[in-house]
Backbone as a ProteinNet text record, in pm:
[ID]
protein_1_A
[PRIMARY]
XXXXXXXXXXXXXXXXXXXXXXXXXXXXXXXXXXXXXXXXXXXXXXXXXXXXXXXXXXXXXXXXXXXXXXXXXXXXXXXXXXXXXXXXXXXXXXXXXXXXXXXXXXXXXXXXXXXXXXXXXXXXXXXXXXXXXXXXXXXXXXXXXXXXXXXXXXXXXXXXXXXXXXXXXXXXXXXXXXXXXXXXXXXXXXXXXXXXXXXXXXXXXXXXXX
[TERTIARY]
83.9	-2	85	53.1	138.8	96.9	195.7	179.4	149.3	38.8	-1.8	-15	81.6	79.7	-34	-90.4	-200.7	-339.1	-339.5	-459.5	-529.3	-664.7	-738	-693.3	-670.6	-624.5	-499.1	-403	-269.6	-267.8	-352.5	-365.8	-431.4	-528.7	-586.8	-495.4	-407.6	-316.9	-199.5	-163	-68.3	-128.2	-250.7	-313	-322.8	-363.7	-381.2	-243.6	-143.8	-7.6	32.9	5.2	37.6	-36.3	-162.6	-243.6	-201.2	-155.1	-103.3	21.9	109.6	235.8	200	108.8	68.9	7.5	-90.8	-146.1	-56.8	40.2	136.9	234.7	280	358.6	283.5	149.4	64.7	55.5	44.3	26.6	161.6	267.5	403.8	413.8	371.4	386	295.1	205.1	109	156.2	278.8	333.2	338.4	383.8	387.1	253.9	178.2	53.5	47.6	162	171.7	175.6	201.3	214.2	82.8	-27.2	-157.3	-202.8	-185.3	-228.8	-147.9	-15.1	60.3	28.5	15.2	-14.1	-144.7	-250.9	-376.1	-371.3	-309.5	-304.2	-229.1	-120.2	-41.2	-116.8	-197	-278.3	-380.9	-453.4	-547.5	-486.2	-374.1	-299.4	-260.7	-218.2	-181.4	-303.7	-419.8	-536.1	-590.9	-577.2	-618.9	-529.9	-402.1	-303	-344.7	-378	-416.7	-534.4	-633.7	-752.9	-723.1	-613.1	-579.8	-489.8	-397	-299.7	-283.4	-354.7	-352.8	-226.9	-127.8	-1	107.4	82.5	181.8	223.6	342.1	403.4	340	243.8	181.7	258.2	346.1	434.1	526.5	594.1	690.8	611.8	489.4	406.4	375.4	336.9	290.9	417.1	530.3	637.2	674.7	676.7	701.8	596.3	480.8	372	359.7	410.7	418.1	516.5	632.3	727.8	684.9	614.5	558.9	452.5	362.1	251.4	274.5	402.5	430.2	394.6	451.9	433.1	289.5	224.4	82.3	-8	21.4	-53.3	-31.2	84	112.5	29	33.2	-32.2	-191	-238.6	-381.5	-422.7	-339	-368.9	-363.5	-261	-252.6	-383.5	-438.5	-549.9	-680.4	-682.2	-806.2	-797.5	-671.5	-661	-698.6	-665.8	-695.8	-845.6	-904.6	-1051	-1134.9	-1086	-1156.7	-1138	-1012.3	-992.2	-1084.5	-1079.5	-1159.1	-1308.8	-1354.9	-1498.9	-1541.9	-1446.6	-1480.7	-1484	-1382.6	-1382.4	-1496.4	-1534.7	-1650.5	-1778.9	-1790.2	-1911.8	-1937.9	-1830.8	-1837.3	-1826.7	-1806.6	-1785.2	-1922.5	-2012.6	-2138.4	-2194.3	-2293.8	-2348.5	-2467.9	-2526.5	-2645.6	-2607.7	-2687	-2656.8	-2668.2	-2767.7	-2793	-2723.2	-2705.1	-2645.7	-2498	-2416.9	-2279.4	-2291.2	-2377.2	-2385.1	-2428.9	-2534	-2578.8	-2465.4	-2402.9	-2296.3	-2175.2	-2147.8	-2030.8	-2067.1	-2188.4	-2225.6	-2219.9	-2270.6	-2265	-2117.3	-2034.7	-1898.5	-1827.5	-1854.9	-1793.3	-1825.6	-1950.5	-1984.5	-1917	-1912.9	-1842.6	-1696.4	-1627.4	-1495	-1454.5	-1552.4	-1527.4	-1538.9	-1634.6	-1651.9	-1536.4	-1493.3	-1363.4	-1257	-1231.7	-1117.3	-1141.4	-1256.2	-1290.8	-1231.6	-1244.7	-1212.9	-1078.3	-1014.9	-890.1	-777.5	-762.4	-653.6	-687.1	-812	-836	-816.2	-862.7	-850.7	-703.9	-624.2	-474.7	-419.1	-460.6	-392.5	-426.7	-544.1	-594.9	-559.2	-563.2	-559.7	-440.8	-387.2	-281.9	-354.9	-351	-409.7	-322.3	-330.6	-260.4	-326.2	-254.9	-299.9	-428.3	-434.7	-558.3	-680.2	-658.4	-767	-802.9	-710.8	-735.2	-830.9	-800.9	-883.4	-1021.6	-1028.2	-1159.1	-1239.9	-1185.4	-1249	-1301.7	-1215.5	-1242.4	-1363.7	-1377.8	-1491.1	-1622.1	-1614.6	-1732	-1777.4	-1685	-1723.4	-1805.8	-1793.4	-1867.7	-2025.4	-2058.6	-2197.9	-2252	-2157.2	-2187.3	-2209.6	-2127.1	-2139.2	-2188.2	-2307.8	-2362.4	-2389.3	-2442.1	-2459.4	-2341.1	-2231.7	-2091.2	-2045	-2077	-2025.4	-2104.4	-2233.1	-2321.1	-2266.6	-2229.9	-2180.7	-2051	-1961.2	-1832.7	-1853.4	-1949.5	-1989.4	-2041.1	-2126	-2173.4	-2065.9	-1965.4	-1856.1	-1774.4	-1747.9	-1671.6	-1745.1	-1877.7	-1962.2	-1963.9	-1984.6	-1980.4	-1848.6	-1741.6	-1609.4	-1577	-1610.4	-1588.7	-1673.9	-1805.5	-1890.1	-1844.8	-1815.9	-1765.5	-1633.6	-1543.9	-1422	-1438.9	-1549	-1575	-1645.9	-1738.9	-1824.4	-1766.3	-1685.8	-1625.8	-1470.8	-1427.7	-1281.6	-1197.8	-1250.3	-1168.6	-1150.8	-1255.4	-1234.6	-1130.3	-1108.2	-1006.5	-871	-850.6	-726.5	-706.1	-818.7	-808.1	-781.5	-835.3	-814.5	-673	-602.2	-464	-380.6	-415.4	-345.5	-360.8	-492.9	-513.3	-636.2	-724.9	-853	-853.6	-766.6	-763.7	-731.8	-647.1	-613.7	-730.7	-799.9	-918.6	-1027.4	-1052.4	-1150.8	-1123.9	-994.1	-955.3	-969.4	-947.4	-978.3	-1121	-1207.5	-1343.7	-1399	-1345.3	-1370.1	-1323.6	-1202.1	-1138.9	-1235.2	-1300.6	-1399.7	-1510.6	-1569.1	-1669.3	-1623.5	-1505	-1439.5	-1421.4	-1370.5	-1347.6	-1476.5	-1579.4	-1712.1	-1758.9	-1743.6	-1788.5	-1711	-1576.9	-1496.8	-1544.8	-1575	-1617.1	-1753.8	-1849.6	-1992.5	-2005.5	-1934.6	-1958.3	-1853.8	-1734.2	-1632.9	-1593.4	-1511.6	-1465.5	-1364	-1286.8	-1191.3	-1037.9	-1012.8	-887.7	-830.1	-700.7	-630.8	-576.3	-600.4	-556.1	-397.4	-331.6	-194	-134.8	-21.1	48.8	82.9	21.9	48.9	188.7	251.8	379.3	372.8	375.7	366.6	487.5	504.9	623.7	579.8	641.9	624.3	486.3	426.6	297.3	311.9	215.9	223	200.9	168.7	162.5	227.5
-115.1	2.9	125.4	216.4	343.5	441.5	495.1	593.9	730.4	784.6	918.3	1014.3	1109.1	1206.8	1307.2	1318.1	1407	1351.8	1234.4	1178.5	1248.3	1257.1	1333.2	1303.6	1173	1135.1	1202.9	1190.2	1246.8	1394.7	1451.8	1595.4	1644.2	1568.6	1600	1580.3	1481.5	1455.2	1568.7	1607.8	1714.9	1848.5	1877.2	1995.3	1983.9	1868.6	1840.2	1865	1809	1831.2	1969.3	2043.7	2182.6	2262.4	2225.9	2293.2	2256	2132	2087.2	2170	2177.3	2262.6	2403.3	2471.3	2601.8	2616.4	2527.1	2530	2523.3	2424	2415.4	2527.4	2592.2	2712.2	2827.8	2839.7	2938	2918.7	2803.9	2783.9	2812.9	2779.2	2811	2961.4	3035.6	3189.3	3254	3172.1	3219.8	3194.2	3140.5	3103.6	3233	3335	3465.4	3538.3	3568.6	3627.3	3763.5	3840.6	3962.7	3945.2	3822.5	3794.4	3749.1	3750.7	3703.6	3795.9	3927.8	4016.5	3985.9	3986.2	3963.1	3822.5	3721.3	3594.6	3576.4	3642.2	3640.7	3708.3	3823.8	3902.9	3819.8	3756.3	3665.8	3550.5	3491.8	3379.2	3406.4	3525.8	3561.7	3614.1	3677.8	3713.4	3599.2	3498	3373.8	3296	3308.6	3246.4	3320.6	3458.4	3533.3	3499.9	3480.1	3444.8	3306.3	3219	3081.9	3071.1	3164.9	3177.5	3209.8	3283.7	3315.5	3229.2	3163.8	3079.7	2959.7	2843.8	2733	2649	2688.8	2604.1	2688.6	2788.4	2846.8	2770.2	2795.8	2726.2	2794.7	2734.3	2801.9	2833.5	2758.1	2793.1	2903.4	2897.8	3009.5	3142.5	3129.4	3251.7	3310.4	3220	3266	3336.1	3272.3	3337	3471.1	3486.9	3606.5	3715.1	3683.1	3774	3809.6	3708.5	3741	3845.6	3842.4	3946.4	4079.3	4075.1	4194.9	4265	4178.2	4238.3	4265	4239	4235.9	4373.5	4477.8	4599.2	4652.9	4650.3	4691.8	4591.4	4463.6	4365.8	4376.3	4403.6	4418.1	4538.9	4645.9	4767.7	4733	4666.9	4632.8	4544.8	4446.7	4353.5	4427.8	4514.6	4595.8	4675	4732.2	4816.9	4730.2	4619.6	4524.2	4485.2	4462.8	4431.7	4545.6	4662.6	4787.4	4806.6	4797.9	4818.1	4711.8	4594.4	4493.5	4525.5	4562.5	4592.1	4708.6	4828.7	4932.5	4909.6	4831.5	4794	4711.3	4618.9	4532.7	4626.3	4713.7	4802.6	4895.8	4953.6	5045	4973	4850.8	4777.6	4750.8	4722.3	4687	4804.5	4919.2	5039.9	5113.8	5027.5	5076.1	4997.1	5062.1	4987.8	4899.2	4923.3	4839	4705.2	4608.6	4467.5	4415.9	4460.5	4399.6	4487.6	4612.6	4695.1	4652.5	4611.8	4566.6	4454.8	4359	4246.1	4289	4372.3	4416.3	4504.4	4588.6	4668.2	4579.8	4471.1	4385.2	4315.9	4262.1	4184.2	4274.1	4395.5	4488.8	4521.7	4546.2	4579.9	4463.1	4343.9	4223.8	4199.9	4218.2	4201.5	4299.8	4431.7	4535.1	4507.3	4472.6	4446.2	4315.9	4217	4094.4	4111.5	4202.4	4222	4305.3	4401.8	4479.1	4382.6	4290.1	4202	4099.6	4080.3	3982.5	4042.9	4170.7	4235.5	4296.6	4319.8	4409.8	4326.8	4200.8	4114.9	4099.8	4057.2	4048	4180.3	4289.1	4417.1	4455.5	4433.5	4453.4	4374.8	4250.9	4149	4180.3	4237.8	4247.5	4382.2	4487	4627.1	4711.6	4798.6	4889.1	5022.6	5018.7	5140.1	5182.3	5304.1	5349.8	5280.9	5280.4	5215.1	5283.9	5417.8	5493.2	5455.3	5438.1	5401.7	5255.7	5174	5032.7	5028.7	5097.9	5094.2	5142.9	5253.1	5312.3	5213.1	5149.2	5051.5	4931.5	4887.6	4770.6	4800.9	4928.7	4960.3	4978.4	5025.4	5055.1	4946.2	4865.4	4774.2	4656.1	4607.7	4497.1	4532.2	4661.4	4695.4	4727.3	4777.8	4806.2	4674.8	4580.3	4441.3	4345.4	4373.7	4288.5	4146.6	4125.7	3979.7	3901.3	3969.1	3903.5	3878.3	3970.8	3959.8	3842.8	3835.4	3727	3589.5	3571.3	3443.5	3415	3508.4	3485.7	3439	3506.6	3461.2	3325.4	3280.6	3147.8	3051.6	3074.3	2985.7	2976.7	3082.7	3076.2	2985.3	3012.4	2946.5	2797.5	2754.2	2623.2	2554.2	2623.3	2560.9	2543.5	2647.4	2634.9	2533.1	2522.6	2426.8	2282	2256.4	2129.1	2089.1	2181.8	2154.2	2123.5	2197.8	2181.4	2049.5	2005.3	1891.3	1759.1	1781.5	1655.5	1647.3	1566.3	1568.2	1540.4	1460.9	1429.1	1559.2	1634.6	1762.3	1853	1844.1	1922.7	1883.2	1754.4	1700.5	1756.2	1753.1	1796.9	1941.8	2014.5	2162.2	2194.2	2121.3	2144.7	2113	1995.2	1964.3	2059.6	2090.9	2174.4	2248.5	2225.3	2296.4	2446.4	2501	2650.5	2711.5	2662	2721.9	2685.2	2584.4	2558.7	2640.5	2667.3	2769.2	2907.6	2946	3076.5	3081.2	2965.9	2967.9	2982.8	2907.1	2927.4	3077	3136.6	3263.1	3365.8	3331	3418.4	3438.4	3323	3330.7	3418.2	3417.2	3518.3	3648.2	3666.5	3799.7	3863	3784.4	3838.3	3880.7	3805.9	3845.2	3971.3	3980.9	4102.7	4220.2	4213.2	4325.9	4371.7	4275.6	4310	4366.8	4307	4350.9	4490.3	4525.5	4641.5	4748.8	4710.9	4808.2	4905.7	5002.5	5115	5074.8	4979	4922.2	4963.3	5033.8	5070.8	5000.5	5027.6	4971.9	4831.5	4738.6	4598.4	4611.4	4542.1	4535.8	4465.1	4506.8	4450.1	4302.5	4204.6	4066.6	4021.5	3945.3	3875.5	3734.5	3637.4	3495.4	3422	3329.7	3235.9	3113.8	3076.9	2948.1	2949.1	3059.9	3059	3031.6	2985.1	2940.6	3066	3192.1	3304.3	3421.2
6.5	2.6	-1.9	-77.1	-94.9	13.8	79.3	193.2	130.9	157.9	109	223.1	231.1	343.6	321.5	203.6	169	196.3	247.7	283.6	387	397.7	494.3	639.8	666.8	803.9	844	752.5	789.4	790.2	709.1	709.4	843.2	887.9	1008.6	1132.4	1130.5	1235.1	1235.3	1114.5	1102.6	1168	1133.6	1196.3	1346.6	1394.1	1533.1	1606.6	1563.3	1622	1612.5	1518.8	1512.4	1614.9	1635.5	1740.5	1873.6	1893.9	2027.3	2065	1963.7	1982.2	2029.9	1949.9	1974	2111.7	2142.9	2279.6	2392.5	2375.3	2496.9	2502.9	2388.9	2397.6	2454.2	2424.6	2479.4	2629.7	2674.2	2826.8	2898	2831.8	2891.7	2905.1	2806.8	2809.8	2913.6	2971.8	3074.6	3206.3	3224.2	3361.1	3439.3	3383.6	3445.3	3422.6	3518.5	3499.2	3424.8	3425.1	3355.2	3207.9	3157.3	3015.2	2951.3	3027.9	2980.5	2857.7	2870.6	2764.3	2636.3	2639.8	2516.7	2458.3	2552.2	2502.8	2433.7	2491.2	2423.9	2291.3	2280.8	2156.6	2057.5	2096.8	1999	1953.7	2038.5	2002.8	1901.4	1921.2	1816.9	1691.5	1702.7	1586.3	1501.1	1568.2	1496.5	1438.6	1505.7	1452.1	1329.3	1341.7	1222.5	1100.1	1127.6	1021.9	958.9	1055.5	1009.4	923.3	959.2	882.6	735.1	711.6	573.3	512.9	592.9	535.1	635.2	602.6	695.3	696.4	614.3	620.2	701.1	768.2	849	965	1000.8	1125.9	1253.7	1313.6	1423.6	1541.4	1586.2	1701.5	1669	1550.1	1519	1493.6	1428.6	1410.3	1556.9	1640	1777.7	1843.6	1848.2	1918.2	1850.5	1722	1652.9	1694.1	1693.5	1734.3	1880.7	1960.3	2108.2	2132.7	2068.1	2083.2	2031.5	1917	1852.3	1935.5	1997.6	2069.1	2223.8	2263	2405.4	2479.7	2437.8	2510.4	2515.5	2400.8	2402.7	2474.4	2464.4	2534.8	2684.9	2722.4	2864.7	2918.5	2852.7	2888	2898.4	2804.9	2801.4	2923.9	2955	3065.4	3194.1	3208.7	3335.7	3347.8	3237.6	3248.4	3288.4	3224.2	3268.2	3402.9	3468	3603.7	3690.7	3652.1	3729.1	3723.8	3601.5	3593.3	3672.2	3677.8	3764	3909.6	3950.9	4088.4	4131.1	4050.3	4085.2	4088.7	3990.6	3993.6	4116.1	4151.6	4270.5	4399.6	4396.9	4522.5	4536.2	4417.3	4420	4446.2	4399.6	4425.3	4567.5	4644	4777.5	4877.9	4818.1	4911.8	4937.8	5002.4	5032.4	5146.7	5210.7	5327.8	5302.7	5172.9	5138.5	5112.7	5131.7	5121.9	4975.8	4911.3	4772.3	4665	4683.9	4580.4	4538.1	4633.7	4584.1	4494.5	4515.5	4429.9	4283.3	4278	4147.1	4073.5	4142.8	4088.6	4038.3	4125.9	4093.6	3966.9	3952.9	3833.3	3711.8	3723.2	3603.2	3557.6	3672.9	3646	3591	3644.2	3586.9	3440.3	3399.4	3254.4	3169.8	3217.4	3129.7	3113.2	3226.1	3221.1	3138.3	3146.2	3074.8	2929.2	2889.5	2737.7	2692.9	2775.4	2742.3	2719.7	2817.4	2804.5	2685.2	2648.3	2540.6	2411.2	2399.9	2258.3	2258.8	2366.7	2364.3	2286.7	2320.3	2257.2	2106.3	2068.5	1923.6	1844.5	1909.7	1839.4	1820.8	1926.9	1922.5	1809.8	1806.4	1716.1	1571.4	1549.4	1408.3	1347.8	1431.7	1383	1437.6	1355.8	1400.7	1459.5	1587.3	1659.9	1766.8	1806.2	1925.7	2055.4	2162.9	2279.8	2319.9	2318.5	2361.6	2276.9	2147.8	2055.8	2083.7	2109.1	2128	2254.1	2367.3	2478	2456.7	2369.1	2335.8	2252.9	2160.8	2075.7	2156.2	2240.5	2332.3	2426.6	2462.8	2550.9	2462.9	2342.8	2265.7	2171.9	2117.5	2017.3	2059.4	2189.5	2230.2	2223.4	2243.8	2242.4	2102.8	2021.2	1880.4	1809.9	1833.9	1765.7	1879.5	1929.2	2038	1992.3	1871.5	1827	1829.1	1785.4	1781.4	1934	2006.7	2161.7	2216.4	2189.6	2243	2206.4	2079.5	2026.1	2100.6	2119.4	2181.8	2326.3	2392.7	2532.2	2530.2	2439.1	2434.6	2417	2324.3	2305.7	2432.1	2498	2635.4	2733.6	2744.8	2846.3	2819.4	2691.4	2652.8	2676.8	2638.3	2658.6	2807.1	2876.2	3031.4	3100.8	3048.2	3104.1	3076.5	2960.4	2914.8	2996.9	3013	3086.3	3231.2	3289.7	3427.4	3456.6	3371.1	3398.4	3337.7	3249.1	3177.3	3194.4	3287.9	3314	3185.9	3094.2	2965.8	2882.9	2884.3	2805.7	2862.1	2994.1	3055	2999.5	2980.2	2925.5	2779.2	2705	2570.2	2570.1	2652.3	2665.9	2686.4	2767.5	2793.7	2671.3	2598.9	2488.4	2370.8	2331.8	2221.6	2217.4	2322.6	2323.3	2329.1	2404.1	2410.3	2274.3	2205.3	2062.9	1974.2	1982.1	1894.8	1931.4	2056.7	2093.2	2039.5	2044.4	2001.7	1836	1781.2	1626.6	1606.2	1672.6	1654.9	1684	1782.6	1808.5	1705.5	1650.5	1550.8	1427.7	1391.2	1276.1	1304.6	1425.8	1469.7	1472.3	1528.5	1535.1	1396.1	1303.9	1166.7	1105.5	1127.3	1076.7	1138.9	1266.9	1348.3	1292.7	1282.4	1237.5	1090.9	1011.1	873.5	882.3	957.8	962.3	1028.9	1141.6	1203.6	1182.5	1142.7	1096.1	1199.3	1143	1233.5	1329.1	1298.8	1405.9	1368.1	1259.2	1221.2	1107.5	1074.7	960.1	1010.6	912	943.5	936.2	1040.5	1051.3	924.6	881.9	760.8	793.9	736.9	777.2	726.2	816.4	769.9	810.1	723.3	744.7	729.1	820.4	817	745.3	634.1	556.5	501.4	465.8	398.7	243.5	186	45.3	-41.3	15	-58.7	13.3
[MASK]
++++++++++++++++++++++++++++++++++++++++++++++++++++++++++++++++++++++++++++++++++++++++++++++++++++++++++++++++++++++++++++++++++++++++++++++++++++++++++++++++++++++++++++++++++++++++++++++++++++++++++++++++++

């Protein structure tokens, strides 16, 4: 029997191994909490590139983009942490018993949506840090259908990982990268549909066929 590396099975295995490598490298770069921002931006940037060229070297692309996105990603993550801290403190800075919970829920939703978009917007578009923050605050509401789908994907992924132990193993191996890929498709649709997000960064691909 002739061995055919282009057969669907081997192509799938090749893709799976590439995503495993990307997922593991992504998790390694999260060891330091302060690198969460650059890591998320680099992951989305890699997924956007993969959407356009599925033969790129995912790990090499990720490391290249992690370095490129580091400064702005770090600033964005620090801002998210500050916003969450301030929201939490403000919500509980009152004597009423039910008001803190309501305020905390509202603040958590706002900050979560901000955090949902800041890394993809940074990864996809060339904007100043100030405009990036402004877009991250406004775009979730302007593109609410897109935001809703992203939340559903996050909830489903988190729910499956929590209730199904086997899914947790898959998440560690390659699941996080695949969830990011699924969300990248929704984000690209949202960026195109609702617009006003800035100039697309000049793409540079490693080992792409074009």
